[in-house]
C-alpha positions, 0 to 999 in steps of 0.5 A: 757838900763841898769843902776846900782844903789847904796844908803846908807841904814838908815834901816837894809838890811832886811828891805829894802829887803822885801820892794824891793821884795814887789814893783815887780808889780809896777817895772813891770808896769814901764818896769823896770826889776831887774838883780841883787841886793845886798850889798858889802860883810861885809857891809849891810849898802849900796845897789847896784841894776842892772836894765834894763829899757825900757825907762829912761823917764819911770823909773823917772816917776816912781821914782818921784811918791809920793807913790814910794818916801814914799816907798823908804824912809820907806824902809830905802834908803837914797835918798840923797845918791842914784846915777844912773849909765847908762851903754853903751855897752854890750847885 
């Protein structure tokens, strides 16, 4: 399943990106593959990710880990604004 996520940042995009990149091993452990990520042109206060997940349940499990909540918060993700869109169709 492919998912697009969006959130507003409370810290710089560069700070978020470093934390996001450093979290690759946990994503691999939970079957989450990053297809793309970035920010809108001229707006580094918002981020988008495109993910492919083996299981929505496993991804939810990962997102709810206390260490993952802390990591996302410290990376500058405003958790109140984070949204996930599950995509249908495609390859």
